[in-house]
N, C-alpha and C positions, 0 to 999 in steps of 0.2 A: 730782576724786578725789585724795586725798593718799596717798602710799605711804610706809610705814615699813619700814626695812631693819635687819636684824641679821645679822652674819656671823661665822664662825669657821673656822680651819683649823689643824690640828695634826698633827705627825708621829706615825705609828703606833708602838706600843710595840716592834714588831719591825723597824722600818725605820731605815735609816741616815740618810735625809734625807726631807723632805716633798716628794713629787713632785706634790702638788696645787697648784692656784692658784685663788684666788677673786677676782672683780672685781665691784665695785659702783660704778656711776656714778649716784648719786642724782638729780642734776639731769636726767639723760637717762632716768630710770626704767628702768635696765638692770642686769642681774645675770648672772653666769656662773660656773660651776664647771668646771674642767678637771682631769683625773686622768691624769698622765703615766705612760708605761710605757717600759721599755728599760733595758739594763744601765748600770752606772756612773751618771753624772748625766744620761743621755740623756733620761729621762722628765721630769726637772725642766726641762731645756732646752725640750723640746717643749711642755709645758704653759705655760711662760713665753712662748714665741713666739706661741701662740694668744691668750693674754691680751693681749699687746702689740698684735696685729693688731686685735682687737675693741675695745680701748680707743681706738685711733686712729680706726677707722672709725666707731664709734658717736659719739665726741666730735665728729668732723667733721659727721656727719649732724645732730647736735643743734644745731649752729650755723646750720643752714639755716632759711629762712622756713617757716612752718607748712604752706603749700601744697605746697612741694617735699618736705617731710618726709612729708606724706600720700601723695604720689605714689610715694615710694620706700621706704616703711616695710616693705612685704612682701618686697622684694628685698635689704634691707640685710643681714640675717643670712646668707642663702645666699651672697651675694658675699663676705662676710667669711670664711666657711668655706672658700671656694675659694682665697682669697689665703693664708690660714693653711696650708692643705694644701700649696700650692705652695712656701711658704717652708720648711716642714719637710722636704719631699722634696728640695729643693735643698741644704739643710744636710746632710742624711743622705748624699747623693751626694758632697758635698765632704768629708765626714768618715766614711768607710766603717767606722770603728771603732764608730760609733753605729748600725749596721744593726739594724733592729727597733724603733727609737724611734718613738714616736707618742703620741697622747693622746686621751682622751675629751673631750667638751665639750658642755655643755648651757647654752644661752643663752636669756635671757628679756628681752623688750622690751615695756614697757607703753606703749600709745599710744591715746588716745581710748577709754578703758574697754575695751580689747582687749589680750589677752596674745598676743604673737607669740613662739613658741618654736621653736628649732631645736636638734636634738640628734643626737649620734652616739656610740656606745659604750654604756657602762652607768652613767654618771652620770644621775641621775633628776630629774624635775620632778613634784611632786604639787600638786594644788589641793584645798583644803578649802573647801566652800561649804555651803549649807543642805541639800544632799542627801548630804553626807558626803565622805570622802576619796576622791580618784581619782588614780591614777597616769596621767599624761598621756603620758609618754615610753615607749618600748618598747626594752628592752635588746637590743643587737646582739651577742649572745653565743652561744657554742656550746650552752650549757645552755638558753637561751631557745628556740633552734631545736628542741631535743629536746622541750621542753615544748609548744611550739606544734604540733608534729607528733604529739603524744600518745604519744611514745616513753617518757616518764617522767611521773609524776603530780606534783602540787604539792608533796607532802612530799619526794619525791626531788629535786625542783628546789631546795628550800630548803637541802638538805645536800649537794648534788652536789660532789665534789672538784674539778671543772673549771669552776666558775662564773666564774673569772677569765679564761677564754679568750675573746677578743673576735673577732667576725667583721668588724666595721667600726670604724675609728678615723680620726682626723685624721693625715695623713702616711704612711699605709700604702700607698695606691694612688693613681694619678694621677686616677682618676675617683672623687671623693668623693661619698657618698650619705647625707647627713644626712636625718633626718625633720623635717618642718615641721608645726606645729600653730597654729591660731588659736582662742583661747578667750575668750569674754566674761568680764569681771571686774566684780564688784559690791562695794560697801562691805561690809566684814565678812569677805571672803574672805581666806584665807591661801594663799601660794604657798611651797613648800619645794623648794629645789634642793640636791642633796647628791651626794657621791661614794659609792662602794659601801662605804667604811669605816663609813657609817651604815646604809644600807639593806640591807646583807648580813646584819645582825644584829638590826636593830630592825624588827619586823613592823608591818604597817599598823595593827593594832589599838592597838599601843603608840604609834605616831605620832599617831593620832587622839586618844587619851587625853591625850597631852601637849599637843597643839595646842589642845584645848578646855579645858585647865586654866586656873586663874586665874594672874595674874602679868603682868609686862611682857613685851614681845617678846624682850628680852634674857634674861629668866628662862626663857622657853619654849625659846629656842635653847640655852641652857646645859643645860637638862633633857634635851633630845634628845641632846646630846653625852655627858652623863653616863650616859644609858641605853645608848648604844652601848658605852661602856667597861664598864658593868656586865654587858652581854650578851656580853662577851669580844672586842670588836673589837681586832684587832692591826694593821689597815691605817691609812693616813692617813685622817683624818676631816675633811671640809670640808662646810660647810653655809651656805646663805644662806636666811634666813627673811624673808618679805615679807608685810606686812599692808596691805590696802586699806582706807582710812578715808574718811569723808565729807570 
């Protein structure tokens, strides 16, 4: 199975700097989006640290023989998350002016027609297959907890003023708890990884409509970004779009 990638990241219209990071390692069939948080440039530092750790770990894993890769594929992303978490915490302790720094991260590794996904925070991964669009990841946010516990309904969830308050992220606590998913992938499937600059304003119906429209993968990616801007996104927007081909 051949994978095609298209990615984009841009500063939000009300942001001083882009605190998002995108990482695509095409040869390793790997992609990741991280959305940093924290005052000054702390969020940008945190997301870059996560990106660097995953780039190193995945590149090393990809150089191994296929049998060793098969034996370690399910533990690769969890171990990388732990190392990234330790690095950010150590940096924050050595630089107390960056207290509160951290980052979301959603990572996807394709191996033997299987998608291995690990995620923490509110950057998302969606899969579009012949059954439709499905959000694979689960937001680790204050508002998601309210919705899960039926304290607010879906419409209140969509417009809640505290949607950006996270309950989990990389670099916040010593014990990191990302979610892990394993999903079969078939030719024709799309995978979308994005920061909340996209998914906070572009609804699932619009994502589905754009993903199923005609055009190249780059065109579809660009249309998603333009839809987010049209819908009023002011946050950093990062997106990685992946299509599985024969």
